[in-house]
C-alpha positions as CSV (number, residue, x, y, z in Angstrom):
1,M,-1.7,0.7,16.9
2,L,0.7,1.4,14.0
3,D,0.6,-2.3,13.0
4,F,-3.1,-1.9,12.5
5,F,-2.4,0.8,9.9
6,R,0.2,-1.4,8.3
7,V,-2.4,-4.2,7.9
8,L,-5.0,-1.7,6.7
9,F,-2.6,-0.5,4.0
10,L,-1.8,-4.1,3.0
11,I,-5.5,-4.8,2.6
12,W,-5.8,-1.6,0.6
13,I,-3.0,-2.9,-1.7
14,L,-4.6,-6.3,-2.1
15,A,-8.1,-5.1,-2.7
16,F,-7.7,-2.1,-4.9
17,G,-4.3,-3.0,-6.4
18,T,-5.8,-6.0,-8.0
19,C,-8.8,-4.0,-9.2
20,Q,-6.5,-2.1,-11.5
21,F,-6.8,-5.1,-13.8
22,T,-10.4,-4.2,-14.5
23,M,-9.2,-1.3,-16.6
24,S,-7.8,-3.8,-19.1
25,G,-11.2,-5.3,-19.6
26,S,-12.6,-1.9,-20.7
27,A,-9.5,-1.2,-22.8
28,Y,-10.8,-3.5,-25.5
29,N,-13.7,-1.1,-26.1
30,P,-12.4,2.5,-26.0
31,W,-15.9,3.9,-25.7
32,T,-16.5,2.1,-22.3
33,L,-13.0,3.2,-21.2
34,Q,-14.1,6.9,-21.3
35,D,-17.1,6.1,-19.1
36,Y,-15.0,4.1,-16.7
37,F,-12.7,7.1,-16.1
38,K,-15.7,9.1,-14.9
39,T,-16.7,6.7,-12.2
40,V,-15.9,6.8,-8.5
41,A,-14.5,3.3,-8.8
42,F,-11.7,4.5,-11.0
43,S,-10.8,7.2,-8.4
44,I,-10.6,4.6,-5.7
45,V,-8.7,2.1,-7.8
46,Y,-6.3,4.8,-9.0
47,S,-5.6,5.9,-5.4
48,A,-4.4,2.4,-4.6
49,N,-0.9,3.5,-5.5
50,L,-0.8,5.6,-2.3
51,G,-1.3,2.4,-0.4
52,F,2.0,1.0,-1.7
53,D,3.8,4.1,-0.6
54,E,2.3,4.2,2.8
55,F,2.9,0.4,3.4
56,F,6.5,0.6,2.5
57,M,7.0,3.8,4.5
58,L,5.5,2.2,7.6
59,S,7.5,-1.1,7.0
60,S,10.8,0.8,6.8
61,F,9.9,2.9,9.8
62,F,9.2,-0.3,11.9
63,A,12.4,-1.9,10.7
64,Y,14.4,1.2,11.7
65,V,12.8,1.3,15.2
66,R,13.6,-2.4,15.7
67,I,17.1,-2.2,14.5
68,T,17.9,0.9,16.6
69,N,16.4,-0.9,19.7
70,Y,18.5,-3.9,18.9
71,F,21.7,-1.9,18.7
72,K,20.8,0.2,21.8
73,Y,20.2,-2.9,24.0
74,S,23.0,-5.0,22.5
75,S,25.6,-2.4,23.4
76,K,24.6,-2.5,27.1
77,V,25.1,-6.2,27.4
78,P,28.3,-6.8,29.4
79,G,30.8,-9.1,27.8
């Protein structure tokens, strides 16, 4: 279930993170840049930075869980 959220955040990063380049197109004309800041698309694209944080947080959490399970089970192996 948590892997689903990890994939969802990855798609969020890919979709909206690349849309941040659309701001450079309207930066050539400053008058259209003011209109772009008032749109809902800007709010969605600007929130893509949260996707990066959540993706890396979940990735590090999964790595921690896997490493602790590895050390827990490797210490019980006789030898």
